[in-house]
C-alpha positions in Angstrom: 47.2 26.1 79.1 49.6 23.7 80.7 51.2 24.0 84.1 53.8 22.0 86.1 55.4 22.4 89.5 59.2 22.4 89.5 61.7 22.7 92.3 64.7 25.0 91.7 68.0 23.1 92.2 70.4 26.0 91.5 72.5 26.5 94.7 72.0 30.3 94.5 68.4 30.2 93.2 67.4 32.2 90.2 70.1 34.8 90.3 71.2 36.7 87.2 72.9 34.0 85.1 70.2 31.3 85.5 67.4 33.9 85.2 69.0 35.0 81.9 69.2 31.5 80.7 65.5 30.9 81.7 64.5 34.0 79.8 66.5 33.1 76.7 64.8 29.7 76.6 61.4 31.2 77.1 61.9 33.7 74.4 62.2 30.9 71.8 58.4 30.3 72.1 55.3 32.3 71.1 53.3 31.1 74.1 52.9 33.3 77.2 55.2 31.8 79.8 54.8 32.7 83.5 55.4 31.2 86.8 53.8 31.6 90.2 55.7 31.7 93.4 54.9 32.8 96.9 51.6 34.3 95.9 52.9 36.3 93.0 53.3 35.8 89.3 56.5 36.4 87.2 56.9 36.7 83.4 59.5 34.1 82.4 60.4 36.2 79.4 61.6 39.2 81.5 64.9 38.9 83.5 63.8 41.7 85.9 60.5 39.9 86.6 62.3 36.6 87.2 64.9 38.3 89.5 62.1 40.1 91.3 60.4 36.9 92.3 63.4 36.1 94.6 63.3 32.4 94.0 65.9 30.5 96.1 67.3 26.9 96.0 64.7 24.4 97.0 61.8 26.6 96.3 58.9 25.2 94.2 57.5 27.3 91.3 54.5 26.5 89.1 55.4 27.0 85.5 52.5 28.0 83.3 52.6 28.0 79.4 49.6 29.2 77.4 49.6 29.4 73.6 50.1 27.6 70.3 53.4 25.9 71.3 52.7 25.5 75.0 53.5 21.8 75.2 56.9 22.2 73.5 57.7 25.3 75.7 56.8 23.4 78.9 58.9 20.4 77.9 61.9 22.6 77.1 61.7 24.9 80.1 61.0 22.0 82.6 64.1 20.2 81.2 66.2 23.4 81.4 65.1 24.1 85.0 65.6 20.5 86.1 69.1 20.5 84.6 70.1 23.6 86.6 69.8 26.3 83.8 73.4 25.9 82.7 75.0 25.9 86.2 
């Protein structure tokens, strides 16, 4: 298991478009990919779970990857989040 804290930079937080982009990136990997925020845990492979976390701009999440390709998944997802998830 690997984990990393990342700050969300999207001006509108993880609304539908960046949440979809996050999920599409997470689905490329076999590892279980979740993130914890505000006392809860969300499945990064589920758009509804990501949206339900209500993550806003400036919030810090802890991304957690667990599985055979966890390091590759962490690198790719951290880069995607840091670059604004396509926005």
